[in-house]
N, C-alpha and C positions, 0 to 999 in steps of 0.2 A: 876093583878094591877102592872104597870110598877115599874122595881127595885125591886120587891118583891123577896125574896130569895126562893129557892127550899125547899120544907118541908123535914124535917129531917127524913130518914128511918131508922128504928133500925136495926142494923145488929146481926143476931143471930149467935151463934156458929155452925160452919159445924159439923155433926155428927163426933164422936171420932174414933180413929183408933182401930183395931181389936188386942186387946190385953189382955190377953194372947192369944198366937196363938190357935184357935181351927181347926174345920174341914173344910177344903177347898175343892170345887169340881171344876174342870175343865174340860170343854167340849171339844170334839176333841183333847184328851191328847196324841195321838200317834205319832204325828210329829211337827215339826217346833215350832211355839210359843207356841202351848199347851203343847207340850212336855217339853221345857224349863221351862216354867211357873210351871207345876207341880212339877218339880225336884227343882226348886228354893223355892216353898213354902215348900217343904218336909224339905229342908236344913234350912229353917228358923224356923223350930219347928212347922209347921202345920202337922196335920193328913191329909193325900191328897187322894182323890178320883179323878181318872182319869177316864172319861167316853169315850168309843171307841165303834165303830160299831161291832168291831170283836176283842176278846181278842188275837187271834192269830196273830194279826198285830202290837201288841204292844211289842215285843221282844227288840226293841232298846229303848223303854221308861224304860222298867224294868232295863236294862242294865245301862243307864244313871242314873237312880236313886240309883242303888246299888253302881255305882262308886262314887257317891256323899256323900255315906254313909247315905242314907235315903230309904225310900220305897214309893210306890204308889199302893194303891188298885186300883182294875179295876172294873168296871161295864160296861156291854154292854147296849147302848141305841142307838136310832137313833132320832135326834133332830127334824127330819122333821115329825114324827110319835108322835101323841099326847099321845096313849095308851102307847108306848114304853118309852117316857119320864117319864110317872107316874110311870110305872112300876118300872123303873131305879131308881127314886128318893125314891121311896118305900123300894127298897133293900137297898139304901145307909143308910135311916134312921133306918132300922132294924139292921143294922151293926154299925153304928156309932153315931145316933141321929141327930140332926138338923145341917146343915152347918152353919157356922159363914161367910163363903166367897163363892161366887159364881164367876167363871171367864167363860163368855161366849165367846169361842174362835172358836167353829166350824163354817167352813163356806165353801162356793164353790165360784168360781170367773170365770163365764163363759164370752165369748169374743164375742160382738155384737155391731154394731151401733143400734141406735134407729129402723131405717126402717128394719132392718135386725134381729132383735131380735123378737121372736115369743111369743106370750103371754103365751105358755107353758114354755119357758125358763125363762120369769121373775117371773111366778108364782112360779116355782120350786125353782129360786135363793132366793126369798122373803121367801119361806115357810123354808127353812134352816136358812138363815142368819137373818132374823127378827123374824118370828114365832117361830124358834128353840128356840132363847132366851127368847122370851116372855114364852114359854112352861117352860123352867127352872125356870125362875124368879118366876112364879106363884107357883112352887112347893116349893121354898125356903122362900118366902116372909112370910108366916104365922109364921113360926119359928122366923124369925127375928124379926117381930114385937113383938113377945110375949118376946123375950129377950131385946128388945129396944137396939139391936146392929146388927152389921153386915155390910158387903161389897159387893157389886154387881159390878163387872168389865165387861163392854163390850167392846169387841176388835172389833173397826170398822175399819178405814183406812182412809189414807190420801185422798182416793178419796171420803169419807164422809165428806170431807170440800172443795176439789177442785175437780169438775166433770173430770173424767178421760174419755178422748177420746176412742171411739170404745169399752168401757166397759160398755155400758149403764146398763145391768142387774144388774151388780155388783155395779156401782155407786149409782143406785136408791135404792138397798138394804141398803146399808151403809147409805146414807142420811137418809133412813126411821128409822135405829137403833139409829142415832145419835138422833132423834127427840124423839123416844120412851124414850131413855136414859135420855134425859134432862127432858122429862115430868115425868118420874119415880124419878128423883132427888127431884124435888118440891114435889111429893107425899109423899115419904117415909121419908123426913127430920124430920118431926115431931116424928117419930117413932125411932130416933136414927140411922137410917140405912143410909150408905153412898153409893153413886154412883160415880164411876170413868170411863171415857170414855178414852181408849187407841188407839190413832190413829198411827198406823205405816205407814212408808213409805216403801220402798223396803227392805224386810227383808229375809234372807236366810231360804227358805220354799220350800218343795215339790209341793206348788199349782202352781208354774209356769210350772213345766214340765207338768202339768195337762191341760194346757190352751195355746196350741200352734196353735190351728186350727183358721183361720180367715174365717167366712162364705162368704163373699164378694158376696153375691148372686146375686146382681143387676149389680155388675162390677163398681158401681159407688164411691165406698167407699176404694178403693185400697190405697190410700195415708193416710187415716185416720188409718187403720190397720197397715201400715208401720210405721206410727209415734207413735203408742202404742208400737210396738214391738221395735222399736228405743229407746224408754223410758227404756225398761226393758233390753234391750242389754247394756245401758250405766248403769243402775243400778245393775245389778246381779253381775258384778265383784266387785262391792263396797257395796254391800249388807250388812246391819248390821246383826251380829250375832244374832241368835233368843234368845241367853242367855241374850242379853243385854236387850231386851224387856221383858224377864221374871223376870229379876232384878228390872226393872222398876215397874212392875206389884206388885211385893213384896212391892216395897216402897209405890206405891200408896194405899196399902192396909194399911200398917202399920204406915205411917207418921203421925204425929199431926200436921202438915201444909198441910193439903189436897187441891187439886184443883180438879174441875170437870173434865177438859180435860188434856190428857197428848200426846202430839205429839212427835214422835220420828222416828227413823231410817232414812236411806239415802233418801233426798230430802224432808222429811216431814215437819222439821221445815222451811226450805227456801220457799216451796211451800205456806205455810199458811201464813208466813209474806209477800212474795211478792204479793200473791193474795189480801192481806188486803190492800195494797197501789193502787190497780187499780179499777175503776169503773167497773160495769157489762158490759157497752158497750165496754170498752177498752178489757176486756177478751173475748168477743164473737168475736171482730174485729181478734184477733189473729187466729182464726180459719180459717179466709178467706185468710191468707198470702200464699204464695208459700212456698214450704220447706225450703229454706234456710233463708227467711224471719222468717219463723216460728221458727226455732231452735235458731235464732239470739234473737227473741223475748222471747223465754223461758229462754234464759241465761239471758238476760238483766232484765227482769222483774220478773222472778220467781226464779232467782239465782240458776238453774240447767242446766249445760251443757251436752246436749245429743249427741253432734259430738263427734267423736272419733279424 
């Protein structure tokens, strides 16, 4: 009917903060954001378990926790393996009980354009970045539902909001994790469980040193890989300390004014804001520009200067 007002939708309260601090589990805790988050949660009063593939690789994590006046218990598990995850969380439950917080941080970031990304690489990336989070979530949700409390934090990426050139498998996995997280948030809200999606831009992490190869199998995508590396060449000197992301995750878990999404780190807020002002067609058209015009458009439309 013309002029009719929109129906009123009841706004239900967002699930509350995790208070007092309980048990927090952080996957991929031996470096970068995972390490910083584990230490920050411990300093905030949580009992923290950090999952790692090898305890021998976690010396820096233990030293950082000790320096901060806290501690992190270590459990070995591989998020890419269902039985390993189940065994690891069973060990956590036997030592500490049910987690109140889960931070899904473990991830990999292979480089490839769509044409040059093998199905195996896409599968392996999704198995870690998406299915790995799913496995951990399924281990903790029964306890959180029973307690009618808890928080699941999924660390995605700015690449989960704005498609990243020449990082097709990583981008696809992070978009998938964004969708999984939003579905989860709807599903667990009636049980008092909170979901937070943390979307970092460029953050100081060892992940960049592990991904320096560009396949360029066809020879057709040299400029695409160059643009990707230029993004990181500009970002790494200005990269946000992982400790800032760790502090943000603690705030997302404990705040009584929660949000679903938290975008952070170098280039993150600017790119999300800039992309929101563009049509899909304008965004796609940027890809057809020559290098000079591409970098100019990136600065003007996405608010990030990539040129030195």
